[in-house]
C-alpha atoms as one frame of an Amber mdcrd trajectory, in Angstrom:
protein
  94.345  70.159  54.760  97.955  69.688  55.791  99.200  68.928  59.259 100.947
  72.311  59.510  97.664  74.202  59.215  96.071  72.138  62.004  99.104  72.266
  64.339  99.396  76.067  64.357  95.900  76.761  65.734  96.298  73.967  68.311
  99.588  75.456  69.512  98.058  78.923  69.692  95.145  77.580  71.749  97.499
  75.725  74.110  99.620  78.861  74.575  96.564  81.007  75.293  95.231  78.546
  77.869  98.640  78.275  79.513  98.932  82.051  79.772  95.456  82.355  81.283
  96.173  79.704  83.894  99.550  81.222  84.734  98.086  84.661  85.484  95.168
  83.498  87.643  97.229  82.841  90.824  99.117  86.120  90.380  95.858  88.063
  90.276  94.634  86.297  93.418  97.896  87.115  95.199  97.496  90.810  94.336
  94.002  90.942  95.866  94.272  92.276  99.433  92.976  90.096 102.243  90.506
  91.763 104.589  92.051  92.450 108.005  90.719  93.564 111.357  92.276  94.988
 114.505  92.389  92.434 117.298  93.043  93.620 120.853  94.645  91.488 123.548
  96.516  88.973 121.403  99.894  90.611 120.713 103.011  89.580 122.576 105.093
  92.277 124.324 106.701  94.531 121.726 104.904  92.797 118.825 101.735  94.894
 118.498 100.889  96.663 115.236  99.700  99.853 116.953  97.816 101.386 119.893
  99.205 100.431 123.244  97.721 103.003 125.541  98.801 106.378 126.911 102.488
 107.197 126.838 103.388 104.726 124.099 104.262 105.318 120.494 102.800 102.813
 118.099 103.951  99.483 116.685 106.202  97.459 118.947 105.343  99.510 122.030
 103.220  97.079 124.038 104.810  96.327 127.389 103.219  92.974 128.202 101.861
  89.883 126.484  98.146  90.087 125.643  97.983  93.767 126.621  94.302  94.778
 126.563  94.773  98.084 124.732  97.301  96.913 122.124  96.157  95.444 118.820
  97.499  93.350 115.984  96.077  92.961 112.462  94.587  89.515 111.813  92.553
  88.085 108.921  88.944  89.256 109.191  86.777  86.892 111.199  89.605  85.285
 113.200  90.072  87.708 116.095  87.397  86.365 118.398  88.708  82.817 117.944
  92.291  83.764 118.904  93.326  83.074 122.512  93.949  85.966 124.913  95.007
  85.400 128.514  93.781  88.838 129.621  90.419  89.049 127.857  87.239  88.453
 129.860  86.155  85.959 127.192  89.549  84.302 126.818  89.721  85.434 123.183
  90.808  88.494 121.243  88.446  91.464 121.130  87.538  93.901 118.357  87.829
  96.854 120.795  90.194  97.642 123.663  89.041  96.157 126.958  89.854  96.118
 130.659  92.093  93.154 131.401  90.718  90.544 133.745  92.454  90.078 137.075
  94.786  87.074 137.281  93.508  84.078 139.233  94.905  83.944 142.774  95.054
  80.276 143.598
């Protein structure tokens, strides 16, 4: 068997493997990441939606960590994100009543 006959299948195999590896990250990038609404973590004017009565939608929160304004975050991270107004000190999955500031 000549070298030409052996080299062609090896090149075809290398090209096929390279193409498969090149498309794997692209497919992963196309897959949507699960998100959840997280209340009480958005900065003023940086919410994704819902900021209480009399407001429009995204960008309408009037204060940092507003209790009824939410931002999308990766699923499972909301309740680990800091919130200065939340009773637990972390973001909430539902709107809440803001805690009163400490008077020291």
